[in-house]
Every structure is written in structure tokens, then in C-alpha cells.
C-alpha positions, 0 to 999 in steps of 0.5 A, spaced: 334 634 270 326 631 272 325 623 269 318 620 266 317 615 273 316 608 272 317 608 264 320 602 260 325 602 256 326 598 252 331 594 249 334 595 242 331 588 240 325 590 242 324 596 240 327 594 232 321 589 233 316 594 234 318 597 228 318 590 225 310 591 227 308 597 226 311 596 217 308 590 218 301 594 220 301 599 216 303 594 209 297 590 211 292 596 212 295 598 205 295 591 202 287 592 205 286 597 200 289 595 194 285 590 194 277 593 195 279 597 190 281 592 186 274 589 188 270 596 186 274 596 179 272 590 177 265 589 181 266 585 185 265 590 192 260 595 188 259 603 191 253 606 193 255 611 185 256 604 183 252 605 176 249 597 175 247 594 167 240 592 166 241 585 167 244 587 173 240 592 176 233 586 174 236 582 178 237 587 183 230 588 183 227 581 182 230 579 189 227 584 193 220 586 188 214 581 191 207 581 189 200 582 194 193 578 193 188 580 196 181 578 193 184 575 185 188 583 186 196 583 185 199 589 188 206 590 190 212 591 196 219 591 197 223 586 202 225 591 207 229 587 212 229 579 214 232 577 220 234 569 221 229 566 226 232 564 234 232 557 236 228 553 231 223 560 229 222 562 222 224 567 219 221 574 219 221 579 213 218 587 213 215 589 207 213 595 206 207 597 201 204 604 199 197 606 202 192 604 197 196 597 198 193 597 206 185 599 203 184 593 200 185 589 206 179 586 209 182 582 215 188 586 216 192 578 213 194 578 205 197 572 201 204 575 200 208 571 195 215 572 194 222 571 189 222 563 188 218 562 196 211 559 196 206 564 198 206 565 205 200 570 210 202 577 212 200 581 217 199 589 216 204 591 222 204 599 222 202 605 217 202 612 215 197 615 212 200 621 212 206 619 208 202 615 203 205 607 207 205 601 209 210 595 212 207 588 213 210 582 217 211 574 214 214 568 216 219 566 210 225 562 209 231 565 205 230 572 202 235 578 202 234 585 205 235 591 201 239 596 201 237 603 203 241 609 202 238 615 206 245 620 202 243 616 195 235 619 196 237 626 199 242 627 194 235 627 189 235 633 184 230 633 178 233 629 172 237 623 176 234 617 175 231 612 178 227 605 176 221 600 177 219 594 175 211 594 171 206 588 171 210 585 167 217 585 171 221 589 166 225 594 168 222 601 168 227 608 167 224 614 171 227 620 171 225 626 179 221 631 176 219 634 184 221 632 190 219 635 197 214 636 193 206 637 197 201 633 194 193 633 196 192 626 200 199 626 204 202 631 209 209 628 208 212 630 203 213 626 196 216 626 190 215 626 184 218 621 178 215 621 170 215 615 168 215 614 159 212 607 156 208 605 160 203 600 158 195 603 160 194 597 164 199 600 169 196 607 170 192 608 176 193 605 183 195 599 178 203 598 181 201 601 188 207 598 192 213 598 187 219 600 190 223 605 186 231 604 187 238 608 185 242 605 178 246 603 183 241 599 186 239 602 192 231 601 193 229 609 195 221 610 195 216 606 194 211 608 189 203 611 190 200 613 183 201 613 176 197 618 173 196 619 164 201 622 163 206 617 167 207 622 173 208 618 178 208 620 186 212 616 191 213 615 198 219 617 201 224 611 203 225 615 208 219 615 211 218 606 211 225 608 214 223 610 220 216 606 220 219 600 219 224 602 225 219 604 230 215 598 229 221 592 229 
């Protein structure tokens, strides 16, 4: 009869200890899952499918949306990432905006106003004119990175409800009319949105650079233009994230 060589034989006490350890591990794992489910149910942990109230959603957008001041003109952008500085250096924030906003920059720099922070100078890091996007780098303290969801982005379909802020910082609901749309002036596929009840002051390129979010507060893209009937063109959040990743 063949027996495995160098096989460790456990004593009854060791076997009992092993069983107890396995049971304890199982109990801990199950307990963690239960705690997570309770926190999700209470809203302490947010999932991609957890719709926020309008007040909660407004709070999320206000933390991540910034304004750009170029020669007295106000434009907009979204904080894509905020990286803590090393060895005493300032934190670095990378913000995403629309192509039209970058066209206003005279020397590649601009003034950016972050939530609860003094204005800072931002410089153009990269742009993709075909996708209608650009990214700007700034040095600023204590800012939060936005959450982007590729799952939610690719799951968008006609009728999906999204949100952005208007020029008065009010929450604007909109619905997806078309995904992967071909739009004159862009070689990348765009998303067409329908926003109602916008003021005449917010039509055209006024809101260019505004981030567009899901009902659960995830960033999905950036506004390029809004026509007089409320039809908005949204640049792809996937393109924005790819551009940021390539240039960080």
C-alpha cells in the first residue's frame, strides 16, 4: 500500500483547532457580508444602482463641479482626480472640461475656482478635439475625486435619466435620447440628451464643461453644447477617463 511521503499527521487536538479556525473564518466572512448589506440598506454604503435624493445628488455635484474664469467669461469643469502631494508638495487636481472651453484660453492657463477654496491657476494638460474634451491640471488642497462608472456609462440607453448643474448651481434632470451618435465636428461618438426647463441664458455653449451624472451620483460625461430646444451633446466619459489616464 502506497502512502504519501512527508505527510503531516495531525493530532486530535490539532484537528479540533483546525475545525474551530475554519468555523471562525466562515463566521467572520458572513458577518462582514451582513454588515455590508445593512450599511447599503441604510445608505451608509452607496452602490452604482442606489438612486440618491435630489438633495443628496446636488451635494455630490457641488463637491465635484468647478468654475473656470477666462477673461471675465465663466465656464465649467469636473474634478476627475485629486492626488495628495508628496514630501510637502501641494495636492494635484486634474479636471475635465469641454473643447470649447479650451478654445478661450489665451496662453494655456486659466483661473479655476474649486468648492470651498481660493481660486488657483490651472494649465492645459491635454485635449482631444475629436472627442470634444480637454483636461486641466491645478495645485489645490483638500478636494475629492469624482466617481466614474464604466458599467453605468455603457448601460445607458434611450430614456435613462441623468443630471447636471445649470449656471445657477441648480440640479437639472435630462434624459438620454441617443447613445453613440455621430455629431458634426466630432469623430468620436457622442451622447444626445434632452434637458427641459432650461433658461435661455444656459443654451448654446454656456454650460460647456459641465459634468453629467447618473441618479446615483456617478460621473458619465461632459456637456459640449445645448441647442435652443434643450437638446444637449455630451462628450463620452470613457474618452475623458482615457485621456486623463494617458496624461497623469
